[in-house]
C-alpha positions in Angstrom: 0.0 0.0 0.0 2.9 2.4 0.8 4.2 1.8 -2.8 0.9 3.0 -4.2 1.1 6.3 -2.4 4.8 6.7 -3.1 4.4 6.3 -6.8 1.4 8.6 -6.9 3.1 11.1 -4.6 6.2 11.4 -6.9 3.9 11.8 -9.9 2.0 14.6 -8.1 5.3 16.2 -7.2 6.3 16.2 -10.8 3.0 17.8 -11.7 3.5 20.5 -9.0 6.8 21.5 -10.5 5.2 21.4 -14.0 2.6 23.9 -12.8 5.3 26.0 -11.2 7.0 26.2 -14.6 3.7 26.8 -16.4 2.7 29.7 -14.2 6.1 31.3 -13.4 5.9 33.6 -16.4 2.4 34.8 -15.4 3.7 36.3 -12.1 6.8 37.7 -13.8 4.9 39.2 -16.7 5.6 42.9 -15.8 9.3 42.0 -15.2 9.5 40.2 -18.5 8.0 43.3 -20.2 10.8 45.4 -18.8 13.6 42.8 -19.4 12.7 42.2 -23.0 11.1 45.7 -23.7 7.9 44.2 -25.1 4.3 45.4 -25.5 1.2 43.7 -24.0 0.4 41.9 -27.3 4.0 40.5 -27.5 3.9 39.6 -23.8 0.7 37.6 -24.4 2.3 35.8 -27.3 4.8 34.2 -24.9 2.0 32.4 -23.1 -0.1 31.9 -26.2 2.7 30.1 -28.0 3.3 28.0 -24.8 -0.4 27.0 -24.7 -0.6 26.4 -28.5 2.2 23.9 -28.1 0.7 22.5 -25.0 -2.7 22.0 -26.7 -1.3 20.9 -30.0 0.8 18.3 -28.2 -2.1 16.7 -26.3 -3.1 14.1 -28.8 0.5 13.1 -29.8 1.3 13.0 -26.0 -1.7 10.8 -25.4 -0.7 8.4 -28.2 2.9 8.3 -26.8 1.5 7.8 -23.3 -0.5 4.7 -24.5 2.7 3.5 -26.2 5.5 4.2 -23.6 3.7 4.6 -20.2 3.7 7.3 -17.5 7.2 6.9 -16.1 9.1 7.8 -19.3 6.6 10.5 -20.3 6.8 12.3 -16.8 10.6 12.1 -16.8 11.0 13.4 -20.3 8.6 16.3 -19.6 10.5 17.2 -16.4 13.8 17.3 -18.3 12.5 19.5 -21.1 10.9 22.0 -18.7 14.0 22.1 -16.5 16.2 22.8 -19.6 13.8 25.5 -20.8 13.7 27.3 -17.4 17.5 27.2 -17.2 17.8 28.8 -20.6 15.2 31.5 -19.6 17.2 32.3 -16.5 20.3 33.5 -18.4 19.0 34.8 -21.7 18.2 38.4 -22.6 17.3 37.4 -26.1 13.6 37.7 -27.0 13.7 34.8 -29.5 15.5 32.5 -27.0 13.0 33.4 -24.3 10.1 32.7 -26.6 11.6 29.3 -27.5 12.1 28.5 -23.9 8.4 29.1 -23.1 7.5 27.0 -26.1 9.6 24.2 -24.7 7.9 24.6 -21.3 4.6 24.0 -23.1 5.9 20.9 -24.7 7.2 19.4 -21.5 4.1 20.4 -19.6 1.9 18.6 -22.2 3.5 15.3 -21.3 3.0 15.6 -17.6 -0.6 15.9 -16.3 -2.2 13.2 -18.4 0.7 10.9 -17.6 0.2 11.4 -13.9 -3.5 11.0 -14.2 -3.0 7.8 -16.1 -1.3 6.3 -12.9 -4.5 6.7 -10.9 -6.7 3.9 -12.5 -3.6 1.7 -12.7 -2.7 1.9 -9.0 -6.1 2.6 -7.2 -9.4 0.7 -7.1 -12.2 2.1 -9.3 -14.2 3.5 -6.5 -11.3 5.7 -5.4 -10.4 6.9 -8.9 -12.6 10.1 -9.1 -11.5 11.3 -5.6 -7.8 10.6 -6.2 -8.0 12.2 -9.6 -9.4 15.3 -8.0 -6.6 15.3 -5.4 -4.1 14.9 -8.3 -5.4 18.0 -10.0 -5.7 20.2 -6.9 -2.5 19.2 -5.3 -0.7 20.0 -8.5 -1.9 23.5 -8.2 0.5 24.0 -5.2 2.9 24.8 -8.1 0.9 28.0 -8.5 1.4 28.8 -4.8 5.2 28.3 -5.4 5.1 30.8 -8.2 2.9 33.2 -6.3 5.0 33.3 -3.1 8.6 31.9 -3.1 9.2 32.4 -6.9 7.8 36.0 -6.8 9.9 36.7 -3.7 13.0 35.5 -5.4 12.1 37.5 -8.5 11.7 40.7 -6.5 14.8 39.9 -4.3 17.8 38.1 -5.9 16.3 38.7 -9.3 15.3 37.1 -12.6 18.3 34.7 -13.0 18.2 33.4 -9.5 14.4 32.9 -9.6 14.4 31.0 -12.9 17.5 29.1 -12.0 15.9 27.9 -8.8 12.8 26.7 -10.8 15.2 24.7 -13.0 16.8 23.1 -10.0 13.6 21.7 -8.6 12.8 20.6 -12.1 16.0 18.5 -12.1 14.8 16.9 -8.8 11.4 16.0 -10.4 13.2 14.4 -13.3 15.5 12.3 -11.0 12.6 11.1 -8.8 10.4 10.2 -11.7 13.0 7.9 -13.2 13.9 6.3 -9.9 10.4 5.9 -8.2 7.5 5.9 -10.7 6.3 2.6 -12.2 3.5 2.4 -14.8 1.5 -0.2 -12.9 1.8 -2.6 -9.9 4.1 -5.6 -10.3 2.5 -8.3 -12.4 0.0 -5.8 -14.0 2.4 -3.8 -16.2 0.8 -2.0 -19.1 1.6 -3.7 -22.3 2.5 -1.3 -25.1 1.3 -2.5 -28.5 3.2 -0.9 -31.5 0.8 0.7 -34.0 1.2 2.1 -37.5 0.1 5.5 -38.6 -3.2 4.3 -40.0 -4.0 2.4 -36.8 -3.2 5.5 -34.7 -5.4 7.6 -37.0 -8.3 5.2 -36.6 -7.9 5.1 -32.8 -7.9 8.9 -32.6 -11.1 9.1 -34.8 -12.8 6.3 -32.7 -12.0 8.0 -29.4 -13.3 11.4 -30.6 -16.5 10.0 -32.0 -17.5 8.6 -28.6 -20.0 11.2 -27.1 -18.4 10.9 -23.7 -15.0 12.1 -25.0 -16.6 15.2 -26.6 -18.7 15.8 -23.4 -15.4 15.7 -21.5 -13.8 18.2 -24.0 -16.6 20.8 -23.7 -16.7 20.3 -19.9 -13.0 21.0 -19.6 -13.3 23.9 -22.0 -16.0 25.8 -20.2 -14.8 25.3 -16.6 -11.0 25.7 -16.9 -10.2 28.6 -19.2 -11.1 31.5 -16.9 -8.9 30.6 -14.0 -6.2 29.4 -16.5 -6.2 32.8 -18.2 -6.1 34.5 -14.8 -3.3 32.4 -13.4 -1.1 32.1 -16.5 -0.9 35.7 -17.5 -3.5 38.4 -17.0 -4.5 37.9 -13.3 -1.4 39.6 -11.8 -1.4 42.6 -14.2 -5.1 43.0 -13.8 -5.0 43.0 -10.0 -2.0 45.3 -9.8 -2.5 47.8 -12.6 -6.3 47.9 -13.0 -7.5 47.1 -9.4 -4.5 48.9 -7.7 -3.5 46.0 -5.3 0.0 45.6 -4.0 2.2 42.6 -4.6 1.5 41.0 -1.1 -2.2 41.2 -1.6 -2.0 39.8 -5.1 0.1 36.9 -3.8 -2.4 36.3 -1.1 -5.3 36.1 -3.7 -3.3 33.7 -5.9 -2.7 31.5 -2.8 -6.4 31.7 -2.0 -7.1 30.5 -5.5 -5.2 27.3 -4.8 -6.8 26.9 -1.4 -10.2 27.2 -3.0 -9.4 24.6 -5.5 -8.1 22.3 -2.7 -11.3 22.7 -0.8 -13.6 22.3 -3.8 -11.7 19.3 -5.3 -12.6 16.6 -2.8 -16.2 17.8 -2.7 -16.5 17.5 -6.5 -14.7 14.2 -6.4 -17.1 12.7 -3.9 -20.1 14.1 -5.8 -18.7 12.8 -9.1 -18.2 9.3 -7.7 -21.5 9.2 -5.9 -23.7 10.7 -8.7 -21.9 9.9 -12.0 -25.0 10.5 -14.0 -25.3 14.1 -12.8 -21.7 15.2 -13.5 -22.9 17.6 -16.2 -24.9 19.6 -13.7 -21.8 20.2 -11.7 -20.0 21.4 -14.9 -22.9 23.7 -15.9 -23.2 25.2 -12.4 -19.5 26.0 -12.4 -19.7 27.7 -15.8 -22.7 29.8 -14.9 -21.3 30.8 -11.5 -18.0 32.0 -13.1 -19.8 34.0 -15.7 -22.1 35.6 -13.1 -19.2 36.7 -10.9 -17.3 38.2 -13.8 -20.5 40.1 -14.8 -20.8 41.6 -11.3 -17.1 42.7 -11.3 -17.0 44.0 -14.9 -20.3 45.9 -14.5 -18.5 48.2 -12.0 -17.2 51.6 -13.3 -14.5 51.7 -10.7 -12.1 49.3 -9.0 -13.8 46.6 -6.9 -13.5 46.3 -3.2 -11.1 43.5 -2.0 -14.0 41.4 -0.7 -15.6 41.3 -4.1 -12.3 40.4 -5.8 -11.9 37.7 -3.2 -15.2 36.1 -4.1 -14.4 36.3 -7.8 -11.1 34.5 -7.3 -12.8 31.8 -5.1 -15.5 31.2 -7.6 -13.4 31.0 -10.8 -10.9 28.8 -9.0 -13.5 26.1 -8.6 -13.2 25.7 -12.4 -9.8 24.1 -11.9 -11.0 21.0 -10.1 -14.3 21.2 -12.0 -12.4 20.6 -15.3 -11.2 17.2 -13.9 -14.7 16.0 -14.3 -14.0 16.1 -18.1 -11.2 13.5 -17.5 -13.7 11.3 -15.6 -15.9 11.3 -18.7 -12.9 10.2 -20.8 -12.1 7.4 -18.3 -15.7 6.0 -18.2 -16.2 6.3 -22.0 -13.0 4.7 -23.3 -11.1 1.5 -22.8 -7.8 1.6 -20.9 -5.8 1.0 -24.1 -7.0 4.4 -25.4 -7.0 6.3 -22.1 -4.0 8.5 -22.9 -5.5 9.6 -26.2 -8.9 10.3 -24.7 -7.4 12.3 -21.8 -5.3 14.3 -24.3 -8.3 15.2 -26.3 -10.2 16.4 -23.2 -7.2 18.4 -22.0 -7.2 20.3 -25.3 -10.5 21.9 -24.5 -9.7 24.3 -21.7 -6.2 25.2 -23.0 -7.5 25.9 -26.5 -10.0 28.3 -25.1 -7.4 29.8 -22.8 -4.9 30.6 -25.6 -7.6 32.3 -27.7 -8.8 34.4 -24.7 -5.2 35.3 -23.7 -4.2 36.4 -27.2 -7.3 38.4 -27.9 -7.0 40.1 -24.5 -3.5 41.1 -25.3 -4.6 42.6 -28.6 -7.4 44.5 -26.9 -5.1 45.8 -24.2 -2.6 47.0 -26.8 -5.3 48.9 -28.7 -6.7 50.5 -25.5 -3.4 51.9 -24.2 -2.0 49.1 -22.0 -2.9 47.8 -18.6 -5.7 50.2 -17.7 -8.9 49.7 -15.8 -11.0 50.3 -18.9 -8.8 48.2 -21.1 -9.1 45.2 -18.8 -12.8 45.8 -18.4 -13.3 45.3 -22.1 -10.7 42.6 -22.5 -12.2 40.2 -19.9 -15.5 40.2 -21.9 -13.8 37.9 -24.4 -14.7 35.1 -22.0 -18.4 35.2 -22.6 -18.5 33.5 -26.1 -16.4 30.7 -24.7 -18.9 30.1 -21.9 -21.8 30.1 -24.4 -19.9 27.5 -26.6 -19.1 25.4 -23.6 -22.7 25.3 -22.3 -24.1 24.5 -25.7 -21.4 21.8 -26.3 -22.2 20.1 -22.9 -25.9 20.1 -23.5 -25.7 18.7 -27.0 -23.1 16.0 -26.3 -24.8 15.1 -23.0 -27.9 14.3 -25.0 -25.9 12.1 -27.4 -24.1 10.4 -24.5 -27.4 9.6 -22.8 -28.8 8.2 -26.1 -25.7 6.0 -26.4 -26.3 4.8 -22.8 -30.0 4.1 -23.5 -29.0 1.9 -26.4 -27.0 -0.1 -23.9 -30.0 -0.4 -21.6 -28.9 2.4 -19.2 -31.6 5.1 -18.8 -30.8 8.4 -17.1 -33.8 10.0 -15.5 -34.3 13.8 -16.1 -33.2 15.8 -13.1 -36.6 17.4 -12.8 -38.1 13.9 -12.4 -35.5 13.0 -9.7 -36.3 16.2 -7.8 -40.1 15.6 -8.0 -39.8 12.1 -6.7 -37.6 13.2 -3.7 -40.0 15.9 -2.6 
């Protein structure tokens, strides 16, 4: 039993460091603008390119994961990100810096789905939803590391020391992954079956055509993108420049974001495991709540009070663990042999939406004179079309998934009927 938690713990540690690498540029955005003398639109391109690579790598990463297993993929991802952060620590060249962030996106793409793949291999089915939630939310401790120690190093010893330190812990993640992680318990190793290009293409098409995979994709898209956009780039400049908060308060709000996710994750995991046929209602509630909170904040013609910003951060942060429900759809809708591919497809959803929102926000801010209150007020409205698309996507694919279940003899009663019977 100790071996189970050790393997999972090292996998989670690797994911924590991956999130640190992923979010480090977000908290150093203003420093990067000064270091490389770049505009808001160019600054956003750093993160956009990182996410483009991350999202574009998801299906190849899933196919490779099905072929080579979690241990190799996690170790390779850690090594790539460590090397990229080390390069970023010493360079003052804009092209090299952009290349380093692209490499971070590539290494990051290999990590989460590989760690998540360990869960059904090492834990019994009843524990999988809850442990999957813990995997996602504990990984967000990397955001705490970027919001507190990394930001302190950045404002103290400086850019090179901060990014060099991030590279050092990345090296530790690489070494631990190789030495500790195993793809499955002894005697139950995952057998990799070589496949040709046509076979891989057929598998990708088959996995995508399953309604549960597409339901997971839209669930992930609509729940995750707002907090990802906030954490990866525009949250810190928005809170500092538009809302007038100091660095300590901003760091506290980012930490609160992670705490909110940690609290919400187990609750969502328990509800997902106990009511698997009602997962979509959790997803839809999270989307609507996030849109409502942003509407309240953006409707104000002046900076919001700290208590309102605190509520905003708490609500949108629930989208992080909420997006893990999308992976649960992938798990329950696909065979284990295609799990990596399915999880990769789901993971594209939120990050594809995030990169579009991040880039468009950068363009809007550039056209409206920089990091101003009015500029951000308009820029954040880019989120609303994504929520609309996510809600429609969930409703449509949910119907198709339920019809597929009905064909197998599993009938899902409408929620209104359930409520009526329980009265």
